[in-house]
N, C-alpha and C positions, 0 to 999 in steps of 0.2 A: 278612433282617436281617443286618447286618454289625457287626463290632466297631468302632464309631465313638466319638468323644468324647461325642457327644450321647447315644448309647445307654448308654455307661458311666456318664455322669452320672445318667441315669434310674435305672439299677440302684442307684447309690449313694444317691440320694434315697429310694428304696424301702427299702433296708436301714437307712438312718439313721432312718427312721420306725418301725422295729420292733425293733431290737436293744436299745433301752432301754424298750420297751413291755412292762410286766409282765403285764398282763391283756388278753385271756383267756389262760389258761395251762394246759397239760397236763403234770403232773409224772410223772416216772419215779422214784418215791420209796417206799422200804420203811420203814414206821414200826414201832417196837417199844414206844413209849410215847407218852403225851400230849405229852411234851417234844419229840417229833419233828414235831408238827403246827405247821409254820411256813410263811410265805409264800415264794414263789419268791426274792424278793430276799434273804431271810435265809439260805436254803439255798444259793443260788448268786449271790454278789454280783457275779460277772462275767457269767455267761451266764444271766440271769434273763428275758430278753426273747424276742421272736419266737415266742411260743406254746409252745415247748418248748426244752429245753437244746440238742439237736443243731442245730436250725434257727438258734439264736442263734450257735452256733459257726460254722456255714458262712455265716451272714449277715456275721459279722466277716471271714471269708475273702474274701467279696465286696468288702467295704469296703477291706481292705488291698490287694487286687489292683487295684482301681480307682485307689486312691491312687498305687500304683506306676506304673501304665500312663499315668495322666493327672494328673501331680503338680502342675500349675499351675492346676487348677480350684478354684473356691470349695468344692466338695464335698471335695476333697482336704484342704483346711485344716480343715474341720469334722471329717473323719475323724481327722486327727492329734490334734486337741484332745480328741475323745471317747476315743480310744485311750489317750492319756496319763492321762486321768482314770479309765479303766476297768481297764487292765492294770497294776495296782499290785501290789507284793509282798504286801501285806496281803490284798487281795481274792483273789489267785491262791492264796495259802496256804490260804484258806478253802475254795476249790474242791478243793485237794489233800486237805485234811482230810476233806472229804465223801467223796471217792473212797476213802479209807483206812478208812471205816466197814466193819465186817464185812458189813453189810447191802447194801453197794454193789458186791458182787462182779460182779453182772450189769448194773450201771448203764450204760445206753447202749451195750451190747455188741452188735455191733462197730461200728455205724454212727457213733455219736458219738466213739468212740475214734479212728477213722480220720480223721474230719474235724478233730479236735483236732491230730493229727499234721500234717495238711495245712495247717492254720492256722499252726502253728509254723514249718513250712518257708517259708511266705509271709512271715511276720514277719521271718525272717532275711534276706530280700532288702531290708529297710529298714534300711540301715546307719546312718542318722542317728537312729534311735530305739532304745530299750532294751526294746522289747516282747518280742523273741525270748528275751532272757536271762530275763525274768520268766516267760515261758511254758514255758521248758525243763523245770523240774522236773515240771510236770504232764504234758508230752509224754513224758518219760522214764518216768513212772509208767504211762501208758497203753501205751507200747511194751512194757514188761516184762509187763504183763498180757496183751497180745496174743500174745507168745511163749508164755506159759504156756497160754493158751487153745488155741492151735494144737496144742500137745502132747497135749491131751485131746479135741480135736474130731475124731472119727473120720470123719465124713461132712460134705461141704460142705452148707451151707444154701442152697437154690436158689430161695427165694421171691423175689418182686419187690418186697419192702419192706425195712424197716430191718435185718432179720436176715441179709440176703444176704451171704455170705462173700466172694465174688469182688470185689464192689464195694469193700468195706472194704479188701481186700488191694491193690487197685490204688492207692488213696490212701496206705495205710501203706507200701507198697513204695517209693514215690517218696521218702518221708521216710527210710526205712531205707537207701536207696542212699548217702546222705551222712552218716548219723548212727549206724547200728547194723549193722555187717556180719553179726553173728550173727543178728539178726532177719531181715535180707535173705536169708540162706541158709535160714533156717527157712521163710520165706514161699515161696521158690522150690521148695524140696524138697516142702513140703506141697502147693503148687499143682500140681506135676507129678504127684504121687501121686493127687490128686483129679480132675484133668481131662484128663491127657494121653491117656488111652485112650478118651475120649468120642467118639462119632460118631453120625451120623444123628439129629440132634435132631428131636424131634417133640412138644415140650411144648405145652401148651395155653395159650400166652400170646397176648394179654395177659389177665391176671386183672383182675377188676373194680375192684381198689383198688391196683394196682401202679404204682410210679413207676420201677422198674428192670426191664430185660429180663434174665431169668436167663441166657439163652444169650449175649447180647451182652456182658454183664458178665464172664462167664467168658472169652469170646473176647478181650476187651480185656486181661484179666489175662494170658492166655497169650501175647498179642502182646508183652508186656513180659518174660515169662519165657523164651520160646523164641526162638532165632534165626530169621530169616526163612526159612531153608532148611527148617526144621521147621514153622514156624507156617503158612505158606501151604498145604501139603498137609493139615495138621491142620484148618484152617478149611474147606477143600474137603470133607473127609470129614464135617465137622460140620453145615454149613448150606448148602453150595453144590450139591454133587452130588445131594442129595435134594430140591432145589427150595425149601427153606424160605425162603431169602433172597428169591428171586424171587416166591414165591407168598404168603408169610405176613407178611413184614416191611413192613407198611404202617402209617401213623399211626393211633393209636387215636382213637375218638370219645368225647367227654366230654359227658355228658347234663346234668349239674348241677354247676356250679362253686361253688355255695354249700355243697355237701356235701364235707367235707374229704377223705373217702376217695375219692370219685369224682373229685375234683379232682386226685388223684394221677396220673391218666392224662395230664394236661398235662405233668407231670414225666417221665412215661415217654417222651413224644415228644421232650422235650429231652434226656433222658439217653441215649436211643437215638441221637440225632444225634451226641452227643459220642462214644459208642462207635464209631459208623460212621465218622466222620471219622478217629478215631485208628486204627482197624483198617485203613482205606484207606492211611494213611501207612505203617503197618507192612508192608502187603503189597508196597508199591513197585510196579514195573511188572508188573501181573498182569491177565489178561483180564477179571476182574470188578471191578477197582478203580473204574472209572467208574460202574458200577452201584451199588457201595457208597456212593460219594460222592453220587450222585443220591438214594438213599434217605435219606441224612443230610440233604440239602437239604429233602426233603419233610417229614421229621419236624421239622426246625427251623422251617420255615414254619408248620406247624400249631401247634407249642407256643409260639412266640414271640408270637403274637397275644394271649395270655391271661396274661401275666406279672403284670399288675396288674389291679385291679378288685374282687376279693373277697379278704378276709384269709385265707380258707381256703387259697388258693394264693399270695397275695402275700407271705406271711411266709417263703417259701422258694424260689419258682421262679426268681428272678433268679440264684441261685447256679448252677443247672443250665444256664440260658441262657448264663451267662458261661463255664462249662466248655466248652460246645459251640462258642461263638464263638472262644474261644482256640484250640481244636483245629482249627477251620476255617481260622483265620488263619495260625497257626504252631504246630506241635507243640512247639517249644522255648520258647514263652513261659511 
């Protein structure tokens, strides 16, 4: 699969079909009384679709990215109209008010936080719209919470699901580079303390419901934090010298795509390809660079065949396919 206009339009049509689809829905919602028993649209007037809050956020990232890359398509016009109606001050104020509830301290932490920052960064690339200005208070609130969270997070969370620390920091760090020098420094300091001494990875991945690679997510983060002169030998000591990359890093098998947890493995193949392409770029001219790219191609080929077809995966997989294809085409996009 390549990043072509046809593929991008397909991604857009998929996301347009679910960011406004309220049900089925899985809430991350702490209730303290009967008054808190409300439908998704009342709780989250912006991000009520796509089965869950975080998938709706990165579904919107998919839409805005496609609109920017292919601005003359019919889908781009539909995206703009829907974004104008969705990203209003009133609706985003309600999202912020929900976040400020005492019971929302752990709401979507850290996965949804990071995707919201990534969405805000993408919105800023659309200078002809007012979406970024309206999203900024919510982005700033999540950024503040992320900084506070890192100050109390003693150990990295290295599962291959939404709680993974490294994945969230990759997205958040990109936002912080242009928006929050203090958060950027906190992320870099925390990442080095958590991962710089790691070597000889021998984790049992993939897990049966994972959509992220614990080791490749950490490696992608460190490729952003470390200069190449440090990153290349660090990666060698982590997954190359011990044979993990060559022997273990193969596409995962998905047995039942109607099962939402097992369908995560399609996302693992796509997110691994994104990591592998990005890591190869960071390595530069290195003896294993071609092998890293080839493993990225294998994972992308496996995951890209199943982006649509069952809502268990369809409500989120296009975002990860787009991450991978952008990384493969140009790391600067």
